[in-house]
C-alpha positions as CSV (number, residue, x, y, z in Angstrom):
1,M,-45.1,0.8,63.9
2,A,-47.1,4.0,64.3
3,K,-44.0,5.8,65.6
4,M,-42.0,4.6,62.6
5,A,-44.7,5.7,60.2
6,A,-44.8,9.1,61.9
7,M,-41.0,9.4,61.6
8,A,-41.2,8.5,57.9
9,I,-43.8,11.1,57.2
10,A,-41.8,13.7,59.1
11,H,-38.8,13.1,56.8
12,T,-40.8,13.4,53.5
13,L,-40.3,16.3,51.2
14,P,-42.7,19.2,51.6
15,I,-45.3,19.7,48.9
16,P,-44.9,23.2,47.2
17,S,-48.0,25.3,46.9
18,A,-48.8,27.2,43.7
19,G,-50.3,30.1,45.6
20,G,-53.1,32.1,44.0
21,L,-56.0,34.2,45.2
22,P,-57.7,33.5,48.5
23,L,-60.3,30.7,48.3
24,I,-60.4,30.5,44.5
25,G,-56.6,30.0,44.2
26,Q,-55.7,29.3,40.5
27,T,-59.3,28.6,39.3
28,F,-59.3,31.4,36.7
29,E,-55.9,30.5,35.4
30,Y,-57.0,26.9,35.1
31,Q,-60.2,27.8,33.3
32,R,-58.4,30.2,31.0
33,S,-55.9,27.6,29.8
34,A,-55.4,24.3,31.5
35,F,-52.4,23.6,29.3
36,D,-50.6,26.8,30.5
37,F,-51.6,26.1,34.1
38,Y,-50.2,22.6,34.2
39,W,-47.0,23.5,32.5
40,R,-46.4,26.5,34.7
41,I,-46.7,24.4,37.9
42,F,-44.7,21.5,36.4
43,E,-41.8,23.7,35.3
44,R,-41.8,25.6,38.6
45,Y,-42.5,22.9,41.2
46,G,-41.9,19.6,39.4
47,E,-43.9,16.4,39.6
48,V,-45.8,17.2,42.8
49,S,-47.5,20.4,43.8
50,R,-50.7,21.7,45.5
51,S,-53.1,24.4,44.4
52,T,-56.6,25.6,45.1
53,L,-59.3,25.1,42.5
54,L,-62.9,25.9,43.0
55,F,-62.5,26.5,46.8
56,R,-60.8,23.2,47.5
57,P,-57.1,22.0,47.7
58,V,-56.0,19.8,44.8
59,Y,-52.7,17.8,44.6
60,H,-51.2,17.6,41.2
61,L,-49.1,14.5,40.3
62,L,-47.5,15.2,36.9
63,G,-45.5,13.2,34.3
64,P,-45.6,9.5,33.1
65,D,-44.4,8.1,36.5
66,A,-47.3,9.9,38.2
67,N,-49.7,8.6,35.5
68,E,-48.6,5.1,36.2
69,K,-48.8,5.5,40.0
70,V,-52.4,6.8,39.9
71,L,-53.9,4.8,37.0
72,L,-52.4,1.4,38.0
73,N,-53.7,2.2,41.5
74,Q,-52.0,-0.7,43.2
75,G,-53.6,-1.1,46.6
76,G,-56.8,0.6,45.5
77,V,-56.0,3.9,47.2
78,F,-57.2,6.2,44.3
79,S,-61.0,6.3,43.9
80,S,-62.5,7.3,40.6
81,K,-66.0,7.3,42.1
82,A,-65.2,9.7,44.9
83,A,-63.4,12.1,42.5
84,W,-66.2,12.3,39.9
85,E,-69.2,11.9,42.1
86,E,-69.6,15.6,43.2
87,L,-69.4,16.7,39.6
88,L,-71.4,14.0,37.8
89,H,-73.6,12.1,40.2
90,A,-76.8,14.1,39.6
91,L,-76.5,13.9,35.8
92,F,-74.6,10.6,35.1
93,P,-75.1,8.3,38.2
94,G,-74.0,4.7,37.8
95,G,-71.5,5.3,35.0
96,L,-68.3,3.2,35.0
97,M,-66.3,6.2,36.2
98,L,-68.6,6.4,39.2
99,R,-67.8,2.8,40.3
100,D,-64.8,1.3,42.0
101,G,-63.4,-2.1,43.0
102,A,-65.4,-5.3,42.7
103,E,-68.5,-3.4,41.6
104,H,-66.6,-1.7,38.8
105,R,-65.0,-4.9,37.6
106,M,-68.4,-6.7,37.5
107,H,-70.1,-4.0,35.5
108,R,-67.2,-3.5,33.1
109,R,-67.0,-7.3,32.5
110,M,-70.7,-7.4,31.7
111,M,-70.4,-4.5,29.3
112,Q,-67.4,-5.9,27.4
113,G,-69.8,-7.8,25.1
114,A,-71.1,-4.5,23.7
115,F,-67.5,-3.7,22.6
116,N,-66.2,-7.0,21.4
117,H,-65.1,-7.8,17.8
118,E,-68.6,-8.9,16.7
119,S,-70.3,-5.9,18.1
120,L,-67.8,-3.5,16.6
121,Q,-68.4,-5.1,13.2
122,N,-72.1,-4.6,13.4
123,Y,-71.7,-1.0,14.5
124,H,-69.4,-0.4,11.6
125,V,-72.0,-1.2,9.0
126,A,-74.6,1.2,10.6
127,M,-72.0,3.9,11.1
128,D,-70.7,3.7,7.5
129,A,-74.2,4.3,6.1
130,T,-74.8,7.2,8.5
131,V,-71.5,8.9,7.7
132,D,-71.9,8.6,4.0
133,R,-75.4,10.0,4.0
134,T,-74.5,12.9,6.3
135,L,-71.3,14.0,4.5
136,A,-73.2,14.1,1.2
137,C,-75.1,17.1,2.7
138,W,-72.2,19.1,4.0
139,P,-71.8,22.6,2.5
140,V,-68.9,23.2,0.1
141,G,-67.1,26.4,-1.0
142,T,-68.1,28.5,2.0
143,P,-66.6,28.8,5.6
144,V,-68.4,26.6,8.1
145,P,-67.4,25.7,11.7
146,F,-66.3,22.1,11.5
147,L,-67.0,21.6,15.2
148,D,-70.7,22.1,14.5
149,L,-70.7,19.7,11.6
150,V,-68.9,16.9,13.4
151,K,-70.9,17.4,16.6
152,A,-74.1,16.9,14.7
153,L,-72.6,13.8,12.9
154,T,-71.4,12.1,16.1
155,L,-74.8,12.8,17.8
156,D,-76.5,11.1,14.8
157,I,-74.2,8.1,15.1
158,A,-74.8,7.9,18.8
159,T,-78.6,8.0,18.5
160,Q,-78.7,5.6,15.5
161,V,-75.9,3.1,16.3
162,F,-76.1,3.1,20.1
163,M,-79.9,3.5,20.5
164,G,-81.3,2.2,17.2
165,E,-83.3,5.4,16.9
166,V,-84.2,6.4,13.3
167,P,-83.7,10.1,12.3
168,G,-86.6,12.3,13.1
169,A,-88.2,14.5,15.7
170,M,-87.6,12.0,18.6
171,A,-83.9,11.6,17.7
172,N,-83.6,15.4,17.6
173,E,-85.1,15.8,21.0
174,L,-82.8,13.1,22.4
175,K,-79.8,14.8,21.0
176,Q,-80.7,18.1,22.6
177,D,-81.2,16.4,25.9
178,F,-77.6,15.1,25.7
179,V,-76.3,18.5,24.7
180,D,-78.1,20.1,27.7
181,M,-76.7,17.4,30.1
182,V,-73.1,18.0,29.0
183,A,-73.5,21.7,29.4
184,A,-74.9,21.2,32.9
185,S,-72.0,19.0,34.0
186,V,-69.7,22.0,34.0
187,A,-72.2,24.6,35.2
188,V,-70.8,26.9,37.9
189,V,-74.3,27.7,39.3
190,R,-75.7,24.2,40.1
191,L,-79.3,25.0,40.9
192,D,-82.2,23.0,39.5
193,L,-84.0,26.0,37.9
194,P,-85.5,25.7,34.4
195,Y,-83.8,28.8,33.1
196,L,-80.3,27.8,34.1
197,S,-78.1,25.4,32.2
198,Y,-77.9,23.1,35.2
199,G,-81.7,22.9,35.4
200,K,-82.0,22.2,31.7
201,G,-79.5,19.4,32.1
202,I,-81.5,17.8,35.0
203,A,-84.7,18.1,32.9
204,G,-82.9,16.5,29.9
205,R,-81.8,13.6,32.1
206,Q,-85.3,13.0,33.3
207,R,-86.6,12.8,29.8
208,L,-83.8,10.4,28.8
209,V,-84.4,8.2,31.8
210,R,-88.1,7.9,30.8
211,Y,-87.2,7.2,27.2
212,F,-84.7,4.4,28.0
213,A,-86.7,2.9,30.9
214,E,-89.8,2.5,28.7
215,R,-87.8,0.6,26.1
216,V,-85.6,-1.7,28.2
217,P,-88.1,-4.6,28.2
218,A,-88.5,-4.6,24.5
219,K,-84.7,-4.4,24.0
220,R,-84.2,-7.4,26.3
221,A,-86.5,-9.5,24.1
222,S,-85.4,-8.1,20.7
223,Q,-83.0,-9.4,18.0
224,D,-81.5,-5.8,17.7
225,R,-77.7,-5.5,17.5
226,D,-77.4,-1.9,18.7
227,L,-75.6,-1.0,21.9
228,F,-78.8,-0.5,23.8
229,A,-79.9,-4.1,23.1
230,R,-76.5,-5.5,23.9
231,L,-76.5,-3.9,27.3
232,A,-80.1,-4.9,28.0
233,Q,-79.2,-8.5,27.2
234,A,-75.8,-8.6,28.9
235,Q,-75.3,-11.2,31.7
236,D,-72.6,-12.1,34.1
237,E,-71.2,-15.6,34.6
238,S,-74.2,-16.7,36.7
239,G,-76.7,-15.5,34.2
240,Q,-77.6,-12.3,36.1
241,D,-78.8,-9.4,34.0
242,F,-78.2,-5.7,34.5
243,S,-81.1,-4.1,36.3
244,N,-83.3,-1.8,34.3
245,E,-81.8,1.2,36.2
246,D,-78.3,0.0,35.4
247,V,-79.1,-0.3,31.7
248,V,-80.5,3.2,31.7
249,N,-77.6,4.7,33.6
250,H,-74.9,3.0,31.4
251,M,-76.6,4.1,28.2
252,I,-76.8,7.7,29.2
253,F,-73.2,7.8,30.3
254,L,-71.8,6.0,27.3
255,M,-73.7,8.3,24.9
256,M,-72.2,11.3,26.6
257,A,-68.7,9.9,26.7
258,A,-68.6,8.6,23.1
259,H,-70.0,11.7,21.6
260,D,-67.9,14.3,23.3
261,T,-64.5,12.7,23.0
262,T,-65.0,11.6,19.4
263,T,-66.1,15.1,18.4
264,S,-63.0,16.6,20.0
265,T,-60.7,14.1,18.3
266,L,-62.2,14.5,14.8
267,T,-62.0,18.3,15.1
268,S,-58.3,18.1,16.1
269,V,-57.6,15.7,13.2
270,V,-59.2,18.1,10.7
271,R,-57.3,21.0,12.3
272,V,-53.8,19.4,11.9
273,L,-54.6,18.2,8.4
274,A,-55.6,21.7,7.4
275,E,-52.4,23.1,8.9
276,H,-50.3,20.4,7.2
277,P,-51.8,19.8,3.7
278,E,-49.0,17.5,2.7
279,W,-50.3,15.0,5.3
280,Q,-53.8,15.6,4.1
281,H,-52.6,14.5,0.6
282,R,-50.8,11.5,2.0
283,L,-53.8,10.3,3.9
284,R,-56.1,10.9,0.9
285,E,-53.9,8.6,-1.2
286,E,-54.0,6.0,1.6
287,M,-57.8,6.1,1.7
288,Q,-58.3,6.1,-2.1
289,A,-56.2,2.9,-2.2
290,L,-58.7,1.1,0.0
291,P,-61.8,-0.7,-1.5
292,L,-65.4,0.6,-1.4
293,P,-67.4,0.0,0.5
294,L,-64.9,0.1,3.4
295,S,-65.1,-3.2,5.4
296,F,-64.5,-3.5,9.1
297,A,-61.3,-5.3,8.4
298,D,-60.0,-2.4,6.2
299,L,-59.8,-0.2,9.3
300,A,-56.7,-2.2,10.3
301,H,-54.9,-1.2,7.1
302,M,-54.7,2.6,7.7
303,P,-51.2,3.0,9.2
304,L,-50.9,6.7,8.3
305,A,-54.4,7.5,9.5
306,D,-53.6,5.8,12.7
307,Q,-50.4,7.8,13.2
308,V,-52.2,11.1,12.5
309,M,-55.0,10.2,14.9
310,R,-52.5,9.4,17.6
311,E,-50.5,12.5,17.0
312,A,-53.7,14.7,17.2
313,L,-54.7,12.9,20.4
314,R,-51.2,13.6,21.8
315,M,-51.2,17.3,20.9
316,Y,-54.9,17.9,21.8
317,S,-55.9,15.4,24.4
318,P,-59.7,15.6,24.7
319,V,-59.6,15.4,28.5
320,P,-57.1,17.8,30.1
321,A,-57.0,16.2,33.5
322,L,-58.0,12.9,35.2
323,P,-59.1,13.3,38.9
324,R,-58.9,10.7,41.6
325,F,-59.6,10.8,45.3
326,A,-56.9,9.5,47.6
327,T,-58.7,7.6,50.3
328,E,-55.5,7.0,52.3
329,A,-52.2,8.8,52.6
330,V,-50.0,7.8,49.7
331,E,-46.3,8.5,49.0
332,F,-44.9,9.5,45.6
333,K,-41.3,10.6,44.8
334,G,-40.6,11.4,48.5
335,H,-43.8,13.4,49.0
336,V,-46.9,12.2,51.0
337,I,-50.3,13.1,49.7
338,P,-52.6,13.2,52.7
339,A,-55.7,11.0,53.0
340,N,-59.0,12.3,51.7
341,S,-57.4,14.5,49.1
342,L,-58.4,15.3,45.5
343,V,-55.6,14.4,43.1
344,T,-55.2,15.1,39.4
345,I,-52.9,13.8,36.7
346,S,-52.7,15.5,33.3
347,P,-52.0,14.2,29.7
348,L,-51.1,17.8,28.8
349,V,-47.8,17.4,30.7
350,S,-46.7,13.9,29.7
351,H,-47.7,14.4,26.1
352,Y,-45.2,17.3,25.7
353,Q,-42.2,16.3,27.7
354,R,-39.0,16.7,25.8
355,D,-37.3,13.6,27.4
356,I,-40.0,11.5,25.8
357,W,-41.1,13.2,22.6
358,T,-38.7,14.6,19.9
359,D,-39.6,18.3,19.3
360,P,-43.0,17.8,21.1
361,Y,-44.6,21.0,19.8
362,R,-44.1,20.0,16.2
363,F,-46.8,18.0,14.4
364,D,-45.0,14.7,13.6
365,P,-47.2,11.6,13.1
366,E,-44.2,9.5,12.2
367,R,-43.2,9.6,15.9
368,F,-45.8,6.8,16.2
369,A,-44.4,4.7,13.4
370,P,-43.0,1.3,14.4
371,D,-39.3,2.3,13.8
372,R,-39.6,5.2,16.2
373,A,-42.5,4.4,18.6
374,E,-41.8,7.3,20.9
375,D,-45.0,6.5,22.8
376,R,-43.3,3.3,24.1
377,R,-40.5,5.1,25.8
378,H,-42.8,5.0,28.9
379,R,-46.0,3.0,28.9
380,F,-47.8,5.8,30.6
381,A,-46.5,8.7,28.4
382,W,-49.5,8.7,26.0
383,I,-52.8,8.5,27.9
384,P,-55.6,10.1,26.0
385,F,-57.8,7.1,26.9
386,G,-56.6,6.9,30.5
387,G,-55.2,3.7,31.8
388,G,-55.5,0.9,34.3
389,V,-58.8,-0.6,35.2
390,H,-60.6,2.6,34.2
391,K,-59.1,2.8,30.7
392,C,-61.9,3.9,28.3
393,I,-64.0,0.9,27.6
394,G,-65.0,2.4,24.2
395,M,-61.4,3.1,23.1
396,H,-61.5,0.8,20.1
397,F,-65.0,1.8,19.1
398,G,-63.8,5.5,19.2
399,E,-60.7,4.8,17.2
400,N,-62.7,2.9,14.5
401,Q,-65.3,5.7,14.3
402,V,-62.6,8.3,13.8
403,K,-60.9,6.3,11.1
404,L,-64.2,5.6,9.3
405,V,-65.1,9.3,9.3
406,M,-61.6,10.2,8.1
407,H,-62.0,7.7,5.2
408,H,-65.2,9.3,4.0
409,L,-64.0,12.8,4.6
410,L,-60.7,12.5,2.8
411,R,-62.2,10.7,-0.2
412,R,-65.0,13.2,-0.6
413,F,-63.4,16.5,0.4
414,E,-60.2,18.5,0.7
415,W,-60.2,21.5,3.1
416,Q,-58.3,24.4,4.4
417,L,-58.7,26.8,7.3
418,A,-61.0,29.8,6.5
419,S,-58.5,32.1,8.1
420,P,-54.7,31.6,8.6
421,R,-54.8,33.0,12.1
422,Q,-53.9,30.8,15.1
423,R,-56.8,29.1,16.8
424,D,-57.2,29.4,20.5
425,I,-58.1,26.2,22.4
426,Q,-60.7,25.8,25.2
427,W,-59.4,22.8,27.2
428,I,-62.3,22.6,29.7
429,P,-64.3,20.4,30.0
430,I,-63.4,18.9,26.6
431,C,-60.7,20.2,24.2
432,H,-62.1,22.2,21.3
433,P,-61.2,25.3,19.3
434,T,-62.9,28.4,20.7
435,D,-64.0,29.6,17.3
436,G,-65.4,26.3,16.2
437,L,-62.6,25.8,13.6
438,P,-64.1,27.5,10.4
439,V,-62.9,25.5,7.3
440,V,-63.7,25.6,3.7
441,L,-64.6,22.2,2.2
442,R,-64.2,21.5,-1.5
443,K,-65.1,18.3,-3.4
444,T,-62.2,16.2,-4.5
445,S,-61.9,15.2,-8.2
446,R,-63.4,11.8,-7.3
447,F,-66.7,13.5,-6.4
């Protein structure tokens, strides 16, 4: 058998190397534009290639077939934990992305109650009040970076809806700690020194751990319906609770994940609607036809908003790459990826392939309409939330939050870009416009 396996490997296709500078390889190109990087190697080398990023070899598996291979992970060869641990362990230990196998399944199953239908309904009521109150204070008639506005909004939602923390000094401190931790997660110099971003992130985590740990016992005994309480009270089939440490780790990770990806998505939605005012008008009419206050059930009756959100996620996927660690040698399309290798897939490739999407560089929300359904041409063509067992557990919460904010935003404001020039995109670590997307908001005739 060993001889046959060796012969099979000997006849596999070679994996092309993307070259680059000694040691650092294509690191600078990747940081400058992950989109350009992935499309250059895909067009030149196809679905499988190898490059060097941050002093280590990385194998790139690109396209919907590669997404399916890695995300379905039949046989359990691709480890999420091993891929993310080096980057996130010190700041976000114990999060779902840093768990595999039976442990991951058990934790995810226990967390599902915090994202079931009843929970999402309860979150909706709290979110609706927060969004309405916040947007009433947004500036009108003057250029303002929308990224800053929506980042503050999503942090408010996270602290109030997830944690049950009322606005004030404590909430502001908690929000700053989360901002510092996210900045630290992508720091190049990873030294725990107070004047470096990494050190500030570590200090922020320590404060958040103390905050949550002190409140877990009260949340376990409370009648609260926020996410914190639901995790503290979650049980498995045998009645076993999460440990206090698990509750703390899951809360910190979920706060980070929910805030960053939703901020990116909402910023992209506002961008495409500013660039295509005819769609802004169509969505405003859809929102104004819905009742006030907006019920949780009404979120299911926004077909145009849903199409625009999906198109924005296709064009500007919040996460440019999903890493995995191949614990064993694995074959794909005639190539063998060696054991103990870092592997990445990228939505940026499958979201723009011309054999799947009609005119992929054109903003066209109707490609997601039922009569076209281009995203169903391959079940792993559209993957802004990942896929498989590690598919984002908060996907429906995030979609509901985006549509709720869109409802308030479109009823209250119309907007345009402060400048007609093309906006550059920073893809790493989360997609966002480099200039913060300056827009001018104006009140609609209804306000």
